MARNUVEX-793541 format. One line per 10 residues: number of its first residue (from 1); their letters; for each residue x, y, z of N, C-alpha, C. Coordinates in nm, 4 decimals. Layout:
# MARNUVEX-793541
NUM> A> X/Y/Z/X/Y/Z/X/Y/Z ~ ...;
END
This chain:
# MARNUVEX-793541
1> XXXXXXXXXX> 4.7932/2.0007/-0.1194/4.7175/1.9404/-0.0098/4.8028/1.8264/0.0486 ~ 4.8112/1.8222/0.1790/4.8951/1.7193/0.2410/4.8127/1.5924/0.2718 ~ 4.8875/1.4884/0.3061/4.8279/1.3569/0.3313/4.7329/1.3594/0.4495 ~ 4.7674/1.4354/0.5513/4.6835/1.4441/0.6716/4.5479/1.5074/0.6396 ~ 4.5478/1.6114/0.5559/4.4212/1.6779/0.5172/4.3329/1.5809/0.4414 ~ 4.3929/1.5018/0.3516/4.3148/1.4026/0.2748/4.2522/1.2994/0.3688 ~ 4.3319/1.2522/0.4658/4.2830/1.1527/0.5601/4.1680/1.2118/0.6433 ~ 4.1837/1.3335/0.6921/4.0823/1.3966/0.7744/3.9547/1.4276/0.6937 ~ 3.9692/1.4664/0.5677/3.8519/1.4887/0.4815/3.7750/1.3581/0.4672 ~ 3.8478/1.2491/0.4441/3.7855/1.1175/0.4306/3.7091/1.0826/0.5590;
11> XXXXXXXXXX> 3.7755/1.0988/0.6752/3.7127/1.0638/0.8017/3.5889/1.1510/0.8304 ~ 3.5996/1.2803/0.8044/3.4883/1.3705/0.8294/3.3698/1.3311/0.7436 ~ 3.3934/1.3056/0.6171/3.2849/1.2683/0.5252/3.2290/1.1312/0.5611 ~ 3.3145/1.0440/0.6085/3.2671/0.9114/0.6526/3.1711/0.9260/0.7723 ~ 3.2056/1.0120/0.8654/3.1176/1.0351/0.9816/2.9875/1.1002/0.9389 ~ 2.9951/1.1952/0.8460/2.8765/1.2589/0.7928/2.7829/1.1557/0.7283 ~ 2.8433/1.0680/0.6458/2.7658/0.9638/0.5797/2.7051/0.8656/0.6799 ~ 2.7786/0.8393/0.7886/2.7243/0.7534/0.8924/2.6031/0.8186/0.9595 ~ 2.6099/0.9514/0.9802/2.4952/1.0232/1.0352/2.3754/1.0157/0.9414 ~ 2.3986/1.0385/0.8115/2.2914/1.0275/0.7130/2.2287/0.8889/0.7168;
21> XXXXXXXXXX> 2.3124/0.7863/0.7271/2.2612/0.6498/0.7332/2.1784/0.6260/0.8592 ~ 2.2174/0.6866/0.9704/2.1382/0.6756/1.0923/2.0004/0.7363/1.0745 ~ 1.9949/0.8556/1.0160/1.8647/0.9200/0.9891/1.7817/0.8400/0.8910 ~ 1.8448/0.7880/0.7863/1.7735/0.7100/0.6850/1.7147/0.5821/0.7473 ~ 1.7945/0.5126/0.8243/1.7483/0.3892/0.8881/1.6364/0.4185/0.9891 ~ 1.6517/0.5273/1.0628/1.5509/0.5663/1.1609/1.4181/0.5958/1.0903 ~ 1.4242/0.6740/0.9832/1.3029/0.7074/0.9088/1.2374/0.5827/0.8542 ~ 1.3144/0.4947/0.7940/1.2591/0.3699/0.7373/1.1955/0.2848/0.8463 ~ 1.2581/0.2801/0.9616/1.2045/0.2017/1.0725/1.0669/0.2530/1.1129 ~ 1.0403/0.3818/1.0827/0.9104/0.4400/1.1174/0.8235/0.4632/0.9941;
31> XXXXXXXXXX> 0.8549/0.3916/0.8863/0.7683/0.3875/0.7700/0.7735/0.5098/0.6804 ~ 0.8845/0.5808/0.6813/0.8954/0.6954/0.5926/1.0363/0.7082/0.5346 ~ 1.0471/0.7854/0.4299/1.1769/0.8135/0.3702/1.2440/0.9244/0.4500 ~ 1.3763/0.9305/0.4434/1.4489/1.0308/0.5206/1.4057/1.1740/0.4820 ~ 1.3844/1.1982/0.3537/1.3440/1.3324/0.3122/1.2066/1.3702/0.3661 ~ 1.1186/1.2723/0.3810/0.9884/1.2976/0.4436/1.0085/1.3289/0.5915 ~ 1.0977/1.2582/0.6566/1.1288/1.2854/0.7974/1.1745/1.4311/0.8138 ~ 1.2594/1.4758/0.7234/1.3086/1.6150/0.7308/1.1941/1.7146/0.7186 ~ 1.1000/1.6871/0.6272/0.9872/1.7769/0.6064/0.8932/1.7759/0.7278 ~ 0.8567/1.6593/0.7758/0.7640/1.6540/0.8908/0.8296/1.7126/1.0158;
41> XXXXXXXXXX> 0.9611/1.7026/1.0221/1.0337/1.7610/1.1364/1.0168/1.9122/1.1392 ~ 1.0382/1.9806/1.0255/1.0229/2.1263/1.0266/0.8779/2.1674/1.0414 ~ 0.7860/2.0923/0.9812/0.6435/2.1241/0.9944/0.5904/2.1028/1.1355 ~ 0.6382/2.0000/1.2005/0.5937/1.9674/1.3361/0.6179/2.0853/1.4299 ~ 0.7315/2.1500/1.4150/0.7677/2.2596/1.5033/0.7222/2.3961/1.4530 ~ 0.6658/2.4038/1.3361/0.6162/2.5316/1.2795/0.4675/2.5435/1.3112 ~ 0.4339/2.5983/1.4245/0.2972/2.6077/1.4712/0.2063/2.6790/1.3724 ~ 0.2580/2.7822/1.3073/0.1783/2.8586/1.2118/0.1894/2.8049/1.0698 ~ 0.2635/2.6952/1.0531/0.2870/2.6397/0.9202/0.3934/2.7170/0.8476 ~ 0.4199/2.6795/0.7234/0.5221/2.7485/0.6423/0.4951/2.7206/0.4962;
51> XXXXXXXXXX> 0.5553/2.8012/0.4121/0.5415/2.7820/0.2688/0.6324/2.6686/0.2218 ~ 0.6030/2.6165/0.1037/0.6903/2.5132/0.0482/0.8293/2.5690/0.0228 ~ 0.8379/2.6951/-0.0132/0.9673/2.7609/-0.0342/1.0485/2.7589/0.0952 ~ 0.9819/2.7883/0.2062/1.0500/2.7865/0.3364/1.0917/2.6445/0.3726 ~ 1.0080/2.5460/0.3434/1.0450/2.4078/0.3686/1.1692/2.3695/0.2889 ~ 1.1728/2.4094/0.1625/1.2931/2.3852/0.0786/1.4167/2.4461/0.1423 ~ 1.4039/2.5709/0.1842/1.5172/2.6422/0.2438/1.5663/2.5766/0.3722 ~ 1.4715/2.5313/0.4534/1.5079/2.4734/0.5835/1.5593/2.3304/0.5724 ~ 1.5163/2.2552/0.4698/1.5559/2.1156/0.4560/1.6592/2.0913/0.3468 ~ 1.6928/2.1962/0.2724/1.7906/2.1854/0.1626/1.7464/2.0854/0.0562;
61> XXXXXXXXXX> 1.6164/2.0856/0.0279/1.5603/1.9962/-0.0727/1.5047/2.0783/-0.1879 ~ 1.4917/2.0143/-0.3041/1.4399/2.0827/-0.4217/1.2896/2.1066/-0.4096 ~ 1.2411/2.2035/-0.4895/1.0982/2.2328/-0.4925/1.0171/2.1087/-0.5320 ~ 1.0692/2.0336/-0.6301/0.9972/1.9160/-0.6783/0.9854/1.8115/-0.5684 ~ 1.0925/1.7902/-0.4953/1.0903/1.6899/-0.3868/0.9924/1.7307/-0.2786 ~ 1.0009/1.8567/-0.2364/0.9112/1.9041/-0.1320/0.7661/1.9001/-0.1795 ~ 0.7414/1.9400/-0.3014/0.6050/1.9376/-0.3540/0.5486/1.7957/-0.3528 ~ 0.6281/1.6987/-0.3947/0.5838/1.5586/-0.3928/0.5555/1.5095/-0.2510 ~ 0.6446/1.5430/-0.1588/0.6226/1.5014/-0.0193/0.4983/1.5659/0.0370 ~ 0.4777/1.6949/0.0121/0.3591/1.7646/0.0621/0.2334/1.7052/0.0018;
71> XXXXXXXXXX> 0.2356/1.6734/-0.1281/0.1187/1.6091/-0.1910/0.0850/1.4761/-0.1238 ~ 0.1883/1.3974/-0.0952/0.1651/1.2681/-0.0303/0.1116/1.2872/0.1113 ~ 0.1674/1.3819/0.1866/0.1206/1.4076/0.3231/-0.0225/1.4626/0.3200 ~ -0.0555/1.5432/0.2184/-0.1906/1.5969/0.2034/-0.2903/1.4838/0.1759 ~ -0.2535/1.3930/0.0853/-0.3402/1.2792/0.0507/-0.3650/1.1899/0.1716 ~ -0.2685/1.1839/0.2619/-0.2826/1.1008/0.3821/-0.3539/1.1747/0.4954 ~ -0.3819/1.3038/0.4731/-0.4493/1.3832/0.5761/-0.3562/1.4334/0.6859 ~ -0.2262/1.4319/0.6621/-0.1306/1.4738/0.7621/-0.0989/1.6227/0.7595 ~ -0.1301/1.6888/0.6481/-0.1103/1.8321/0.6355/-0.2299/1.8941/0.5647 ~ -0.2419/2.0250/0.5802/-0.3351/2.1051/0.5016/-0.2518/2.2050/0.4220;
81> XXXXXXXXXX> -0.3061/2.2466/0.3092/-0.2417/2.3500/0.2276/-0.3460/2.4574/0.2025 ~ -0.3225/2.5747/0.2593/-0.4192/2.6850/0.2485/-0.3525/2.8082/0.1896 ~ -0.4326/2.8925/0.1266/-0.3821/3.0175/0.0722/-0.3487/3.1136/0.1854 ~ -0.2404/3.1873/0.1673/-0.2039/3.2899/0.2631/-0.3091/3.4023/0.2563 ~ -0.3491/3.4587/0.3689/-0.4543/3.5594/0.3687/-0.4188/3.6837/0.2855 ~ -0.2933/3.7211/0.2824/-0.2536/3.8424/0.2132/-0.2118/3.8231/0.0674 ~ -0.1908/3.6956/0.0279/-0.1503/3.6675/-0.1109/-0.1947/3.5247/-0.1465 ~ -0.2992/3.5143/-0.2265/-0.3569/3.3840/-0.2588/-0.2601/3.2923/-0.3372 ~ -0.1578/3.3524/-0.3971/-0.0599/3.2709/-0.4701/0.0314/3.1905/-0.3770 ~ 0.0414/3.2388/-0.2551/0.1281/3.1715/-0.1548/0.0454/3.0720/-0.0778;
91> XXXXXXXXXX> 0.0968/2.9495/-0.0693/0.0270/2.8423/0.0024/0.1020/2.8103/0.1307 ~ 0.0260/2.7996/0.2400/0.0814/2.7674/0.3708/0.0528/2.6209/0.4018 ~ 0.1572/2.5456/0.4337/0.1439/2.4045/0.4695/0.1430/2.3954/0.6225 ~ 0.0424/2.3288/0.6751/0.0315/2.3106/0.8207/0.0093/2.1637/0.8542 ~ 0.0649/2.1226/0.9633/0.0459/1.9870/1.0130/-0.0926/1.9763/1.0751 ~ -0.1648/1.8700/1.0410/-0.2971/1.8450/1.1034/-0.2794/1.7693/1.2355 ~ -0.3855/1.7551/1.3085/-0.3795/1.6759/1.4315/-0.3398/1.5313/1.3982 ~ -0.3949/1.4796/1.2873/-0.3573/1.3431/1.2446/-0.2089/1.3365/1.2100 ~ -0.1564/1.4418/1.1494/-0.0159/1.4472/1.1149/0.0707/1.4516/1.2390 ~ 0.0282/1.5290/1.3383/0.1038/1.5369/1.4633/0.1033/1.4013/1.5356;
101> XXXXXXXXXX> -0.0102/1.3329/1.5299/-0.0183/1.1994/1.5904/0.0712/1.1013/1.5133 ~ 0.0737/1.1145/1.3816/0.1540/1.0257/1.2951/0.3024/1.0397/1.3225 ~ 0.3506/1.1621/1.3345/0.4950/1.1811/1.3424/0.5457/1.2377/1.4733 ~ 0.4572/1.2712/1.5642/0.4984/1.3373/1.6895/0.6075/1.2638/1.7647 ~ 0.5854/1.1364/1.7923/0.6828/1.0579/1.8677/0.8159/1.0498/1.7920 ~ 0.8059/1.0237/1.6625/0.9248/1.0059/1.5782/1.0076/1.1352/1.5765 ~ 0.9426/1.2477/1.5562/1.0121/1.3758/1.5502/1.0698/1.4125/1.6863 ~ 0.9893/1.4005/1.7901/1.0392/1.4375/1.9244/1.1561/1.3484/1.9665 ~ 1.1499/1.2197/1.9329/1.2572/1.1298/1.9704/1.3888/1.1676/1.9019 ~ 1.3858/1.1934/1.7710/1.5111/1.2224/1.6997/1.5646/1.3594/1.7432;
111> XXXXXXXXXX> 1.4763/1.4548/1.7683/1.5200/1.5872/1.8149/1.5829/1.5759/1.9520 ~ 1.5220/1.4962/2.0372/1.5745/1.4745/2.1731/1.7139/1.4087/2.1655 ~ 1.7252/1.3098/2.0776/1.8536/1.2395/2.0619/1.9620/1.3369/2.0148 ~ 1.9282/1.4236/1.9197/2.0252/1.5229/1.8709/2.0664/1.6171/1.9852 ~ 1.9678/1.6647/2.0604/1.9968/1.7561/2.1707/2.0839/1.6900/2.2773 ~ 2.0514/1.5659/2.3119/2.1278/1.4936/2.4118/2.2683/1.4606/2.3655 ~ 2.2815/1.4236/2.2367/2.4151/1.3957/2.1832/2.5038/1.5218/2.1899 ~ 2.4446/1.6368/2.1610/2.5202/1.7616/2.1698/2.5507/1.7940/2.3144 ~ 2.4570/1.7711/2.4054/2.4771/1.8020/2.5473/2.5858/1.7150/2.6092 ~ 2.6162/1.6025/2.5451/2.7229/1.5152/2.5961/2.8620/1.5748/2.5706;
121> XXXXXXXXXX> 2.8679/1.6779/2.4877/2.9908/1.7503/2.4625/3.0011/1.8666/2.5596 ~ 3.1212/1.9093/2.5903/3.1357/2.0286/2.6745/3.0911/2.1519/2.5926 ~ 3.0596/2.2605/2.6595/3.0247/2.3838/2.5837/3.1323/2.4234/2.4840 ~ 3.2566/2.4076/2.5207/3.3664/2.4411/2.4300/3.3696/2.3484/2.3105 ~ 3.3454/2.2194/2.3305/3.3411/2.1231/2.2210/3.2223/2.1514/2.1287 ~ 3.1094/2.1883/2.1876/2.9922/2.2239/2.1074/3.0216/2.3400/2.0159 ~ 3.0829/2.4442/2.0737/3.1194/2.5644/1.9959/3.2167/2.5295/1.8838 ~ 3.3153/2.4461/1.9165/3.4128/2.4049/1.8149/3.3460/2.3266/1.7026 ~ 3.2631/2.2284/1.7403/3.1954/2.1446/1.6416/3.1111/2.2284/1.5478 ~ 3.0302/2.3161/1.6032/2.9427/2.3995/1.5210/3.0255/2.4955/1.4343;
131> XXXXXXXXXX> 3.1229/2.5592/1.4932/3.2064/2.6540/1.4193/3.2846/2.5899/1.3070 ~ 3.3479/2.4794/1.3362/3.4281/2.4126/1.2354/3.3409/2.3487/1.1258 ~ 3.2250/2.2971/1.1653/3.1344/2.2398/1.0652/3.0833/2.3517/0.9719 ~ 3.0526/2.4659/1.0284/3.0084/2.5803/0.9466/3.1191/2.6205/0.8480 ~ 3.2421/2.6308/0.8978/3.3532/2.6726/0.8126/3.3797/2.5687/0.7028 ~ 3.3786/2.4409/0.7382/3.4000/2.3338/0.6390/3.2907/2.3406/0.5323 ~ 3.1671/2.3590/0.5742/3.0558/2.3652/0.4781/3.0707/2.4844/0.3833 ~ 3.1081/2.5995/0.4366/3.1276/2.7182/0.3521/3.2417/2.6943/0.2526 ~ 3.3519/2.6373/0.3033/3.4665/2.6080/0.2154/3.4279/2.5084/0.1055 ~ 3.3571/2.4045/0.1435/3.3169/2.3004/0.0486/3.2224/2.3594/-0.0566;
141> XXXXXXXXXX> 3.1276/2.4402/-0.0133/3.0336/2.5016/-0.1085/3.1092/2.5898/-0.2080 ~ 3.2042/2.6673/-0.1599/3.2815/2.7541/-0.2468/3.3586/2.6710/-0.3505 ~ 3.4216/2.5634/-0.3056/3.5014/2.4820/-0.3965/3.4155/2.4013/-0.4932 ~ 3.3047/2.3502/-0.4485/3.2148/2.2734/-0.5358/3.1536/2.3675/-0.6402 ~ 3.1115/2.4833/-0.5983/3.0494/2.5812/-0.6907/3.1502/2.6448/-0.7856 ~ 3.2757/2.6407/-0.7499/3.3790/2.6984/-0.8364/3.3903/2.6193/-0.9671 ~ 3.3483/2.4920/-0.9648/3.3524/2.4091/-1.0849/3.2761/2.4748/-1.1996 ~ 3.1641/2.5352/-1.1676/3.0836/2.5995/-1.2727/3.1499/2.7247/-1.3265 ~ 3.2401/2.7822/-1.2497/3.3110/2.9032/-1.2946/3.4325/2.8704/-1.3794 ~ 3.4859/2.7493/-1.3658/3.6079/2.7111/-1.4405/3.5818/2.6919/-1.5886;
END
């Protein structure tokens, strides 16, 4: 590995960490943890609701974390948890009207900011950013997971 690759890996990860810090600070400013923001974000846009498994998949969080967040949102009246009509073992989490009122502005604002930040790039830059980020993530996952194989 050359010196330039090390420098660029450092810079890329630094920018990623800066983005995480922006989300974390934004969530705290609105009275929630970043992981809760991620959950309410996916639920807000899921009109029919979704399972906790789907929330885990969409937010890259553990079952335990999502379960705790959903329990807290349920206790606050921001979500409902109902059995799926075709399989009672499956629970569907849905945002309530109170939940939409609680997080609507926060979710719409951060989504709008993400969309506008992307729109400030040219279509070619957008394609490059997405493509290269996808490739970097796949490469990183392969290398991180290879540790368990060694």
